[in-house]
BARO-215760 format. One record per residue (C-alpha): residue number from 1; residue in three letters; x, z, y. Coordinates in steps of 0.05 Angstrom, whole numbers, plus 5000, padded with zeros to 4 digits. Each point is the difference from the previous one (the first is absolute). Layout:
<recs>
REC, num, residu, u, w, v
REC, NUM, ALA, X, Z, Y
...
</recs>
This chain:
<recs>
REC, num, residu, u, w, v
REC, 1, MET, 4589, 7121, 4599
REC, 2, GLY, 5030, 5054, 5044
REC, 3, ALA, 4952, 4984, 5058
REC, 4, ALA, 4938, 5004, 4953
REC, 5, LEU, 5018, 5068, 4975
REC, 6, PRO, 4979, 5039, 5063
REC, 7, LEU, 4936, 4960, 5003
REC, 8, ILE, 4983, 5018, 4928
REC, 9, ALA, 5013, 5072, 5012
REC, 10, PHE, 4957, 5001, 5060
REC, 11, LEU, 4944, 4967, 4963
REC, 12, GLY, 5009, 5049, 4944
REC, 13, ILE, 4991, 5058, 5051
REC, 14, LEU, 4936, 4968, 5026
REC, 15, VAL, 4970, 4992, 4932
REC, 16, TRP, 5019, 5071, 4982
REC, 17, ALA, 4969, 5027, 5067
REC, 18, SER, 4937, 4959, 4987
REC, 19, VAL, 4994, 5030, 4929
REC, 20, LYS, 5011, 5071, 5024
REC, 21, THR, 4948, 4995, 5056
REC, 22, GLY, 4948, 4961, 4960
REC, 23, GLY, 5007, 4941, 5046
REC, 24, GLN, 4974, 5041, 5061
REC, 25, PRO, 5042, 4996, 5063
REC, 26, GLY, 5005, 5077, 5009
REC, 27, GLY, 5018, 5023, 5068
REC, 28, LEU, 5018, 4932, 5025
REC, 29, GLY, 4929, 4977, 5011
REC, 30, VAL, 4975, 5064, 5034
REC, 31, ASN, 4998, 4999, 5075
REC, 32, THR, 5039, 5054, 5036
REC, 33, GLU, 4977, 4985, 5072
REC, 34, PHE, 4928, 5014, 5012
REC, 35, GLY, 4951, 4982, 5054
REC, 36, GLU, 4965, 4939, 5036
REC, 37, VAL, 5045, 4941, 5003
REC, 38, GLU, 4993, 4940, 5043
REC, 39, VAL, 4963, 4943, 4970
REC, 40, ASP, 4990, 4928, 5025
REC, 41, ALA, 4924, 4997, 5004
REC, 42, GLY, 4981, 4940, 4958
REC, 43, PRO, 4953, 4980, 4945
REC, 44, ALA, 5006, 5041, 4936
REC, 45, SER, 5028, 4965, 4941
REC, 46, LEU, 4938, 4987, 4955
REC, 47, PHE, 5003, 5021, 4929
REC, 48, THR, 4960, 5006, 4936
REC, 49, VAL, 5021, 5057, 4953
REC, 50, GLU, 4978, 5021, 4930
REC, 51, LEU, 4974, 5071, 5008
REC, 52, ILE, 5025, 5054, 4953
REC, 53, ASP, 4930, 5018, 4978
REC, 54, GLY, 4980, 4927, 4989
REC, 55, GLY, 4977, 4942, 5041
REC, 56, THR, 5032, 4969, 5061
REC, 57, LEU, 5003, 5014, 5074
REC, 58, ALA, 5012, 4949, 5054
REC, 59, LEU, 5019, 5024, 5071
REC, 60, ALA, 4956, 4943, 5026
REC, 61, ASP, 4939, 5035, 4969
REC, 62, LEU, 5012, 5059, 5046
REC, 63, GLN, 4990, 4959, 5064
REC, 64, GLY, 4969, 5039, 5059
REC, 65, GLN, 5028, 5067, 4976
REC, 66, VAL, 5060, 5039, 5019
REC, 67, VAL, 5048, 4998, 4939
REC, 68, MET, 5058, 5046, 4985
REC, 69, VAL, 5046, 4971, 4947
REC, 70, ASP, 5045, 5054, 4969
REC, 71, PHE, 5062, 4982, 4961
REC, 72, TRP, 5019, 5058, 4952
REC, 73, ALA, 5026, 5017, 4933
REC, 74, SER, 4985, 5059, 4951
REC, 75, TRP, 5073, 5025, 5001
REC, 76, CYS, 5006, 5000, 5077
REC, 77, GLY, 5002, 5072, 5026
REC, 78, PRO, 4973, 4982, 5071
REC, 79, CYS, 4942, 4960, 4967
REC, 80, ARG, 4982, 5062, 4959
REC, 81, GLN, 5004, 5043, 5066
REC, 82, GLU, 4949, 4957, 5034
REC, 83, ALA, 4953, 4982, 4944
REC, 84, PRO, 4952, 5059, 5015
REC, 85, ALA, 4995, 4980, 5072
REC, 86, LEU, 4985, 4928, 4984
REC, 87, ARG, 4947, 5021, 4953
REC, 88, GLN, 4967, 5047, 5048
REC, 89, VAL, 5001, 4952, 5059
REC, 90, TYR, 4974, 4941, 4959
REC, 91, LEU, 4939, 5044, 4977
REC, 92, GLU, 4989, 5022, 5074
REC, 93, TYR, 4996, 4926, 5021
REC, 94, ALA, 4960, 4977, 4941
REC, 95, ASP, 4938, 4984, 5043
REC, 96, ARG, 5041, 4962, 5050
REC, 97, ARG, 5028, 4930, 5001
REC, 98, VAL, 5066, 5020, 4968
REC, 99, GLU, 5032, 4985, 4935
REC, 100, PHE, 5065, 5024, 4969
REC, 101, VAL, 5038, 4957, 4951
REC, 102, GLY, 5057, 5030, 4959
REC, 103, ILE, 5055, 4955, 4977
REC, 104, ASP, 5046, 5031, 4947
REC, 105, VAL, 5069, 4970, 5000
REC, 106, TRP, 5064, 5012, 4958
REC, 107, ASP, 4963, 5039, 4950
REC, 108, ARG, 4970, 5001, 4930
REC, 109, ARG, 4927, 4987, 4992
REC, 110, ARG, 4987, 5061, 4956
REC, 111, ASP, 5036, 5045, 5052
REC, 112, ALA, 4957, 4970, 5054
REC, 113, VAL, 4937, 5013, 4961
REC, 114, THR, 5021, 5074, 4988
REC, 115, TYR, 5016, 5006, 5076
REC, 116, ILE, 4932, 4976, 5019
REC, 117, GLU, 4965, 5044, 4952
REC, 118, SER, 5039, 5062, 5017
REC, 119, PHE, 4989, 4991, 5076
REC, 120, GLU, 4928, 4978, 4988
REC, 121, ILE, 5012, 4938, 5044
REC, 122, PRO, 4931, 4969, 5016
REC, 123, TYR, 5020, 4934, 5033
REC, 124, SER, 5023, 4935, 4967
REC, 125, ASN, 5070, 4995, 4974
REC, 126, ALA, 5040, 4945, 4971
REC, 127, VAL, 5070, 4992, 4969
REC, 128, ASP, 5044, 4949, 5034
REC, 129, GLU, 5039, 4986, 4937
REC, 130, ASP, 5034, 4936, 5029
REC, 131, GLY, 5011, 5032, 5067
REC, 132, VAL, 4966, 4942, 5036
REC, 133, VAL, 4956, 5038, 5045
REC, 134, ALA, 5056, 5051, 5017
REC, 135, ILE, 5046, 4939, 5018
REC, 136, ASP, 4944, 4967, 5042
REC, 137, TYR, 4994, 5064, 5040
REC, 138, GLY, 5075, 5013, 5006
REC, 139, VAL, 4997, 5065, 4965
REC, 140, ARG, 5070, 5034, 5001
REC, 141, GLY, 4983, 5068, 4969
REC, 142, ILE, 4941, 5043, 4984
REC, 143, PRO, 4955, 5026, 5022
REC, 144, GLU, 4981, 4948, 5052
REC, 145, LYS, 4930, 4990, 5031
REC, 146, PHE, 4975, 4940, 5035
REC, 147, PHE, 4937, 5006, 5043
REC, 148, ILE, 4960, 4936, 5008
REC, 149, ASP, 4946, 4992, 5052
REC, 150, GLN, 4930, 4969, 4992
REC, 151, GLN, 5028, 4933, 5019
REC, 152, GLY, 5051, 5001, 4945
REC, 153, VAL, 5061, 5015, 5045
REC, 154, VAL, 5054, 5051, 4979
REC, 155, GLN, 4999, 5049, 5062
REC, 156, LEU, 5038, 5060, 4973
REC, 157, LYS, 5053, 5015, 4948
REC, 158, PHE, 5019, 5071, 4978
REC, 159, VAL, 5061, 5016, 4958
REC, 160, GLY, 5000, 5062, 4961
REC, 161, PRO, 4945, 5049, 4985
REC, 162, MET, 4943, 5010, 5050
REC, 163, SER, 4961, 5061, 5015
REC, 164, GLY, 4924, 5000, 4999
REC, 165, GLU, 5001, 5006, 5076
REC, 166, ALA, 5044, 4939, 5008
REC, 167, LEU, 4958, 4959, 4953
REC, 168, ARG, 4938, 5019, 5038
REC, 169, THR, 5031, 4984, 5068
REC, 170, ALA, 5022, 4931, 4975
REC, 171, LEU, 4932, 4985, 4966
REC, 172, ASP, 4961, 5022, 5064
REC, 173, ALA, 5043, 4957, 5045
REC, 174, LEU, 4988, 4938, 4958
REC, 175, LEU, 4924, 5016, 4990
REC, 176, SER, 4992, 5006, 5076
REC, 177, VAL, 5012, 4923, 5006
REC, 178, ASP, 4941, 4954, 4984
REC, 179, GLY, 5008, 4965, 4932
REC, 180, GLY, 5004, 4928, 4982
REC, 181, ASP, 5015, 4960, 4942
REC, 182, TYR, 5065, 4984, 4962
</recs>
């Protein structure tokens, strides 16, 4: 019984913390080191997600395009910081073979909807309620962005918020390579 008491106290603290934060990870899931990180170029993990505004999106349907997959949450300060740049660059590249996909993680659906509406996000977004897509991509914190080339290979990964200039540079580099299929 004496050995179980510390475990029960620890579990009680975890439950209390979860209730106090609404189940959100708080600062633990927000990246604090930013920039491009090394990635093993390899095929992107294919996924099909339910979009927040209805319907589904399959990564395989975006074959032949450069795809930026952004993992974010409504409560994430760095995500809020970069939202206007993501919106602007997406609109600038609307007539090119580029697509953005937002994956909301560790969040409440209603908060995600409010975030998308308040920042007028024009590209497809889904809530990864079970965390499957984030796990498949090895997401450790947010925001994290993965850039997939026209052949379906993850070529770049950025941790933290990106400026419009950095987004353009990454997209232009991938667009300069001839496309293929996933």
